[in-house]
C-alpha positions as CSV (number, residue, x, y, z in Angstrom):
1,X,0.0,0.0,0.0
2,X,1.1,3.6,-0.6
3,X,2.2,5.9,2.2
4,X,-1.0,7.9,2.4
5,X,-3.2,4.9,2.8
6,X,-0.9,3.4,5.4
7,X,-1.4,6.5,7.4
8,X,-5.1,6.2,7.2
9,X,-5.1,2.5,8.3
10,X,-2.5,2.8,11.1
11,X,-5.2,4.1,13.4
12,X,-3.8,2.4,16.5
13,X,-0.3,1.0,17.0
14,X,-1.9,-2.5,16.9
15,X,-3.0,-1.9,13.3
16,X,0.5,-0.9,12.1
17,X,2.3,-3.2,9.8
18,X,5.1,-5.0,11.5
19,X,7.8,-3.9,9.1
20,X,6.9,-0.2,9.5
21,X,8.0,1.7,12.5
22,X,5.9,4.9,12.9
23,X,7.9,8.1,13.0
24,X,6.5,11.4,13.9
25,X,6.5,14.0,11.1
26,X,6.1,17.6,12.2
27,X,4.5,18.6,8.9
28,X,1.9,15.9,8.9
29,X,1.2,16.5,12.6
30,X,0.7,20.3,12.0
31,X,-1.6,19.6,9.1
32,X,-3.7,17.1,11.0
33,X,-4.0,19.4,14.0
34,X,-5.0,22.3,11.6
35,X,-7.5,20.0,9.8
36,X,-9.2,19.0,13.1
37,X,-9.5,22.7,13.9
38,X,-11.0,23.4,10.5
39,X,-13.6,20.6,10.9
40,X,-14.4,21.8,14.4
41,X,-15.2,25.3,12.9
42,X,-17.7,23.7,10.6
43,X,-20.2,22.8,13.4
44,X,-20.5,25.4,16.2
45,X,-19.9,28.2,13.6
46,X,-20.6,27.1,10.0
47,X,-23.5,24.7,10.4
48,X,-24.9,26.6,13.3
49,X,-25.1,29.8,11.3
50,X,-26.3,28.0,8.2
51,X,-29.2,26.5,10.1
52,X,-29.9,29.5,12.4
53,X,-30.3,31.8,9.5
54,X,-33.0,29.6,7.9
55,X,-35.2,29.3,11.0
56,X,-37.8,31.7,12.3
57,X,-36.5,34.5,14.7
58,X,-38.4,33.0,17.7
59,X,-36.4,29.8,17.4
60,X,-33.0,31.0,16.2
61,X,-31.2,30.7,19.5
62,X,-32.6,27.2,20.1
63,X,-31.4,26.2,16.6
64,X,-27.9,27.4,17.3
65,X,-28.0,25.8,20.8
66,X,-29.0,22.4,19.2
67,X,-26.0,22.5,16.9
68,X,-23.6,23.6,19.6
69,X,-24.9,21.1,22.1
70,X,-24.7,18.4,19.5
71,X,-21.0,19.1,19.1
72,X,-20.0,19.2,22.8
73,X,-22.2,16.2,23.8
74,X,-21.1,14.1,20.8
75,X,-17.5,14.8,21.4
76,X,-17.7,13.7,25.0
77,X,-19.6,10.6,23.9
78,X,-16.9,9.9,21.3
79,X,-14.1,10.0,24.0
80,X,-16.2,7.9,26.4
81,X,-17.0,5.0,24.0
82,X,-17.5,6.1,20.4
83,X,-13.8,6.0,19.4
84,X,-13.4,2.6,20.9
85,X,-16.5,1.2,19.1
86,X,-15.3,2.8,15.9
87,X,-11.6,1.9,15.9
88,X,-11.0,-0.5,18.7
89,X,-10.7,-4.3,18.5
90,X,-13.7,-6.5,19.1
91,X,-13.7,-9.8,21.0
92,X,-14.4,-11.9,17.8
93,X,-13.8,-11.7,14.1
94,X,-17.6,-11.8,13.5
95,X,-18.2,-8.8,15.8
96,X,-15.2,-7.0,14.3
97,X,-17.0,-6.9,11.0
98,X,-19.6,-4.5,12.5
99,X,-18.0,-2.7,15.4
100,X,-14.8,-2.5,17.5
101,X,-14.6,-3.4,21.1
102,X,-14.7,-1.4,24.4
103,X,-11.0,-1.7,25.3
104,X,-10.3,1.9,24.5
105,X,-13.1,3.6,26.4
106,X,-12.1,7.0,27.6
107,X,-9.0,6.3,25.5
108,X,-7.8,3.6,27.9
109,X,-4.7,1.9,26.5
110,X,-3.7,4.8,24.3
111,X,-0.6,6.8,25.4
112,X,0.1,10.4,24.8
113,X,3.1,9.6,22.6
114,X,1.4,6.8,20.6
115,X,1.4,7.5,16.8
116,X,-1.1,6.9,14.1
117,X,1.2,6.8,11.1
118,X,3.2,10.0,11.3
119,X,1.2,12.0,13.8
120,X,0.0,11.4,17.4
121,X,-3.0,9.1,17.9
122,X,-4.6,11.7,20.1
123,X,-4.7,14.0,17.1
124,X,-6.5,11.3,15.1
125,X,-8.9,10.9,18.0
126,X,-9.8,14.6,17.9
127,X,-10.0,14.7,14.1
128,X,-12.4,11.8,14.0
129,X,-14.4,13.2,16.9
130,X,-15.2,16.3,15.0
131,X,-16.6,14.1,12.2
132,X,-18.8,12.4,14.8
133,X,-20.1,15.7,16.1
134,X,-21.0,17.3,12.8
135,X,-22.8,14.1,11.7
136,X,-25.4,14.1,14.4
137,X,-25.6,18.0,14.3
138,X,-26.7,17.7,10.6
139,X,-29.7,15.7,11.7
140,X,-30.9,18.6,13.9
141,X,-31.8,20.5,10.8
142,X,-34.8,18.3,10.2
143,X,-36.5,18.8,13.6
144,X,-35.7,22.3,14.7
145,X,-38.7,24.3,16.1
146,X,-40.4,21.4,17.7
147,X,-38.1,18.7,19.4
148,X,-37.5,18.9,23.1
149,X,-34.0,20.1,24.0
150,X,-33.7,17.4,26.7
151,X,-34.7,14.7,24.2
152,X,-32.2,16.0,21.7
153,X,-29.3,15.9,24.2
154,X,-30.0,12.3,25.2
155,X,-30.5,11.3,21.6
156,X,-27.1,12.8,20.6
157,X,-25.2,11.0,23.4
158,X,-26.7,7.6,22.6
159,X,-26.8,7.9,18.8
160,X,-23.1,8.9,18.5
161,X,-22.1,5.6,20.2
162,X,-24.7,3.1,18.9
163,X,-25.3,4.4,15.3
164,X,-22.4,6.6,14.2
165,X,-19.5,4.7,15.7
166,X,-20.5,1.2,14.2
167,X,-21.0,2.8,10.7
168,X,-17.6,4.5,11.0
169,X,-16.1,1.1,11.9
170,X,-17.7,-0.7,9.1
171,X,-16.4,1.8,6.5
172,X,-13.1,3.0,8.0
173,X,-12.3,0.5,10.7
174,X,-9.4,-1.2,8.8
175,X,-8.9,-4.9,8.1
176,X,-11.7,-7.1,9.4
177,X,-14.4,-4.4,9.1
178,X,-17.3,-5.3,6.8
179,X,-17.5,-2.5,4.2
180,X,-13.8,-1.7,4.4
181,X,-12.9,-5.3,3.5
182,X,-15.5,-5.2,0.7
183,X,-13.5,-2.3,-0.8
184,X,-16.0,0.5,-0.4
185,X,-14.5,3.9,-1.2
186,X,-15.5,6.8,1.0
187,X,-12.7,9.3,1.1
188,X,-14.1,11.7,3.8
189,X,-17.6,10.7,4.7
190,X,-20.2,10.5,2.0
191,X,-21.8,7.5,3.7
192,X,-20.4,7.8,7.2
193,X,-21.3,11.5,7.7
194,X,-23.8,12.9,5.1
195,X,-26.0,9.9,4.3
196,X,-26.0,8.9,7.9
197,X,-26.8,12.4,9.3
198,X,-29.3,13.3,6.6
199,X,-31.3,10.1,6.9
200,X,-31.3,10.3,10.7
201,X,-32.8,13.7,10.3
202,X,-35.6,12.5,8.0
203,X,-36.4,9.6,10.4
204,X,-36.6,12.1,13.3
205,X,-38.8,14.4,11.2
206,X,-41.4,11.6,10.8
207,X,-41.2,10.5,14.4
208,X,-41.5,14.0,15.9
209,X,-44.1,15.1,13.5
210,X,-44.7,18.3,11.5
211,X,-44.4,21.8,12.9
212,X,-47.8,23.3,13.8
213,X,-49.0,25.3,10.8
214,X,-46.6,23.7,8.4
215,X,-47.7,24.5,4.8
216,X,-50.5,26.7,6.3
217,X,-48.6,29.7,7.7
218,X,-45.5,31.5,6.4
219,X,-42.2,30.2,8.0
220,X,-39.7,32.7,6.6
221,X,-36.0,32.5,7.2
222,X,-34.7,34.8,10.0
223,X,-31.6,35.9,8.0
224,X,-30.4,34.6,4.6
225,X,-27.2,36.6,5.2
226,X,-26.4,34.4,8.3
227,X,-27.1,31.3,6.2
228,X,-24.8,32.5,3.5
229,X,-22.1,33.3,6.1
230,X,-22.6,29.8,7.5
231,X,-22.2,28.3,4.1
232,X,-18.9,30.2,3.6
233,X,-17.6,29.0,6.9
234,X,-18.6,25.4,6.0
235,X,-16.7,25.7,2.7
236,X,-13.6,27.0,4.6
237,X,-13.8,24.2,7.2
238,X,-14.3,21.6,4.5
239,X,-10.7,21.9,3.4
240,X,-9.8,20.2,6.8
241,X,-12.7,17.8,6.3
242,X,-11.6,16.6,2.9
243,X,-7.9,17.6,2.8
244,X,-7.3,16.2,6.3
245,X,-8.7,12.8,5.2
246,X,-5.5,12.3,3.2
247,X,-3.9,11.9,6.7
248,X,-0.9,14.0,5.9
249,X,0.4,17.0,4.1
250,X,0.8,15.2,0.8
251,X,-0.3,15.1,-2.9
252,X,-3.6,13.4,-2.1
253,X,-4.5,16.3,0.2
254,X,-3.7,18.7,-2.7
255,X,-6.0,16.7,-5.0
256,X,-8.8,16.9,-2.5
257,X,-8.3,20.7,-2.2
258,X,-8.7,21.1,-5.9
259,X,-11.7,18.8,-6.4
260,X,-13.5,20.2,-3.3
261,X,-13.2,23.8,-4.6
262,X,-14.1,23.0,-8.2
263,X,-17.1,20.7,-7.4
264,X,-18.5,23.3,-5.0
265,X,-18.2,26.1,-7.4
266,X,-19.9,24.1,-10.2
267,X,-22.7,23.1,-7.8
268,X,-23.4,26.7,-6.7
269,X,-23.6,27.7,-10.4
270,X,-25.9,24.8,-11.2
271,X,-28.3,25.6,-8.4
272,X,-28.5,29.2,-9.5
273,X,-29.1,28.2,-13.1
274,X,-31.9,25.8,-12.2
275,X,-33.6,28.5,-10.0
276,X,-33.3,31.0,-12.7
277,X,-34.8,28.7,-15.2
278,X,-37.7,27.5,-13.0
279,X,-38.5,30.6,-10.9
280,X,-36.9,33.4,-12.9
281,X,-35.0,34.6,-9.8
282,X,-31.6,33.3,-8.6
283,X,-31.5,33.6,-4.8
284,X,-28.7,33.9,-2.3
285,X,-30.3,31.1,-0.3
286,X,-30.1,28.9,-3.4
287,X,-26.5,29.8,-4.0
288,X,-25.7,28.9,-0.4
289,X,-27.6,25.6,-0.7
290,X,-25.8,24.8,-3.9
291,X,-22.4,25.4,-2.1
292,X,-23.3,22.9,0.6
293,X,-24.7,20.4,-1.8
294,X,-21.5,20.5,-3.8
295,X,-19.4,20.0,-0.7
296,X,-21.5,17.1,0.3
297,X,-21.4,15.4,-3.1
298,X,-17.6,15.6,-3.6
299,X,-16.8,14.4,0.0
300,X,-16.7,10.7,-0.7
301,X,-14.8,11.2,-4.0
302,X,-12.4,14.1,-3.2
303,X,-9.2,12.1,-3.2
304,X,-10.1,9.7,-6.0
305,X,-11.3,11.8,-9.0
306,X,-9.9,14.3,-11.4
307,X,-11.2,17.7,-12.7
308,X,-13.8,16.1,-15.0
309,X,-15.2,13.8,-12.3
310,X,-15.3,16.7,-9.8
311,X,-17.3,18.9,-12.1
312,X,-19.9,16.2,-13.0
313,X,-20.2,15.2,-9.3
314,X,-20.7,18.8,-8.3
315,X,-23.3,19.6,-11.0
316,X,-25.4,16.5,-10.6
317,X,-25.1,16.6,-6.8
318,X,-26.6,20.1,-6.8
319,X,-29.4,19.1,-9.2
320,X,-30.2,16.0,-7.1
321,X,-30.3,18.1,-3.9
322,X,-32.5,20.8,-5.6
323,X,-34.9,18.0,-6.6
324,X,-35.1,16.8,-3.0
325,X,-35.7,20.3,-1.6
326,X,-38.0,21.7,-4.2
327,X,-39.9,18.7,-5.5
328,X,-39.6,15.5,-3.4
329,X,-40.3,17.2,-0.1
330,X,-43.5,18.7,-1.4
331,X,-44.6,15.6,-3.2
332,X,-44.1,13.4,-0.1
333,X,-45.3,16.0,2.4
334,X,-42.7,15.5,5.1
335,X,-41.5,18.4,7.2
336,X,-37.7,18.4,6.9
337,X,-37.3,21.9,8.4
338,X,-33.9,22.9,7.0
339,X,-33.6,20.2,4.3
340,X,-31.0,18.0,6.0
341,X,-32.3,15.0,4.0
342,X,-32.6,16.8,0.7
343,X,-29.1,18.2,0.7
344,X,-27.0,15.9,2.9
345,X,-28.5,12.5,2.3
346,X,-29.4,12.8,-1.4
347,X,-26.2,14.6,-2.4
348,X,-24.2,12.2,-0.3
349,X,-25.9,9.2,-1.9
350,X,-25.1,10.5,-5.3
351,X,-21.5,11.2,-4.3
352,X,-21.0,7.7,-2.9
353,X,-22.3,6.1,-6.0
354,X,-20.5,8.5,-8.3
355,X,-17.2,7.6,-6.7
356,X,-17.5,4.2,-8.2
357,X,-18.2,5.7,-11.6
358,X,-15.6,8.4,-11.7
359,X,-12.7,7.2,-9.5
360,X,-9.5,7.1,-11.4
361,X,-8.1,3.7,-11.9
362,X,-4.8,4.8,-10.5
363,X,-3.0,2.4,-8.1
364,X,-1.4,5.3,-6.2
365,X,-4.9,6.8,-5.4
366,X,-7.1,3.9,-4.6
367,X,-7.3,1.6,-1.6
368,X,-8.1,-2.1,-2.0
369,X,-11.3,-2.8,-3.9
370,X,-12.5,-4.2,-7.2
371,X,-11.3,-1.2,-9.2
372,X,-7.8,-1.3,-7.8
373,X,-7.4,-5.1,-7.7
374,X,-8.8,-5.9,-11.2
375,X,-9.9,-2.7,-12.8
376,X,-13.5,-3.8,-12.3
377,X,-15.5,-0.6,-12.4
378,X,-18.9,-2.3,-12.4
379,X,-17.7,-4.3,-9.4
380,X,-16.7,-1.2,-7.6
381,X,-20.0,0.4,-8.3
382,X,-21.8,-2.6,-6.9
383,X,-19.6,-2.3,-3.7
384,X,-20.6,1.4,-3.5
385,X,-24.2,0.4,-3.9
386,X,-23.9,-2.2,-1.1
387,X,-22.3,0.4,1.2
388,X,-25.1,2.9,0.8
389,X,-27.7,0.2,1.4
390,X,-26.0,-1.1,4.5
391,X,-25.6,2.4,5.9
392,X,-29.2,3.3,5.0
393,X,-30.7,0.3,6.8
394,X,-28.5,0.6,9.8
395,X,-29.2,4.3,10.2
396,X,-32.9,3.9,9.7
397,X,-33.3,1.1,12.3
398,X,-30.8,2.6,14.8
399,X,-32.3,6.1,14.7
400,X,-35.8,4.8,15.4
401,X,-34.6,2.8,18.4
402,X,-32.5,5.6,19.8
403,X,-35.2,8.2,19.4
404,X,-37.8,6.1,21.3
405,X,-35.3,5.5,24.1
406,X,-34.5,9.2,24.3
407,X,-38.2,10.1,24.2
408,X,-39.0,7.7,27.0
409,X,-36.2,9.0,29.2
410,X,-37.4,12.6,28.8
411,X,-41.1,12.2,28.9
412,X,-41.9,12.6,25.2
413,X,-39.9,14.0,22.4
414,X,-41.9,17.0,21.3
415,X,-42.4,20.4,23.0
416,X,-45.9,21.4,24.1
417,X,-48.1,23.5,22.0
418,X,-47.6,26.7,24.0
419,X,-43.8,26.4,23.9
420,X,-44.0,25.9,20.1
421,X,-46.3,28.8,19.7
422,X,-44.2,31.2,21.8
423,X,-41.0,30.0,20.4
424,X,-38.3,27.8,21.8
425,X,-35.9,30.7,22.5
426,X,-38.1,32.0,25.3
427,X,-40.0,28.8,26.1
428,X,-37.0,26.6,26.5
429,X,-34.0,28.8,27.1
430,X,-35.5,31.9,28.6
431,X,-33.8,34.1,26.0
432,X,-35.1,36.4,23.3
433,X,-34.2,35.6,19.7
434,X,-33.3,38.1,17.1
435,X,-36.0,40.1,15.3
436,X,-34.8,40.6,11.8
């Protein structure tokens, strides 16, 4: 295997190949620390502003609080058990296919000077923890303005460990993990993060129910400017998300930088053109949505495709997300408040499948799978299809179970009618939202 892939697989010293002695590289360490910081910025700043700007002013603080709380609670849950379940070693080979063990709870057994490839294991823990946090935070966008804050906190803590961590293990858990061994390609989280978080949001939207007055009263965004600012911060942080997933300051990170930028730009243009053609008015909200759709779509493919692949993935990803937001949601009648499903799940689904179509058959880029081993592109596409189906089913079932547990522990998952009418800013937090 090539150096960059070895870095990704050497998650714990026990996974390192015997003939390779990990050596700390200051450049890789600095890059991975910076990447983790960039991904951190994406949640309590980027996603929080992106979501808060789209909600009503009486719920804007609650929306921001849900994203911020998702980050802090999920990260603690990640340290407590999530990391161990995702990247630890299970007690049997069969169990290892679907989850790691509990031997590294609270990072037990990991020393401060242990290395994951060429940088400290603790840095890898933080980097992956930011992924866990933003994944569950994405789901909040589907149920803002009506889910109980206490239910949300409990849901985040449990879901991070029992849904997110096993999926992470299956896709990125190294030798012995189900989808990893199958050869599924997911460079930075098309299935692990965006499909997972987006589908969890849709499931929650159905379980919690529609907002009072949905499709009957106007529910105008509080500030499109804040949403646009949030999208810009997400784009900025995404360089750590995708570039950091090369696990070093190397050429693969450079490729991910280029494809991330290009696909996102093409996606924003695509959304504006579609709006212009259909509604005669290109909107800032549409441009911001196109940016995020493009970022989502290129995530699983960022380190595997070239310029042509990036442009197609960005354009189609934006069109697919637009369809989900403008057509599918209306046709099916579900209340996905801020379109977490339409943008994250659908664009992530497309990106995951498109990776099998457009990944370069370059031995220096790919990790083990049908395309690398035998040049079998159809075989690779079928593996990608298998991965999205497995993740979809696991997320669907797991989210339903976790929600009912969280709801039972907090006396029901939905706020009362009076609180929903007054607004969750005052009703839940005792604070006044912005009136813009």
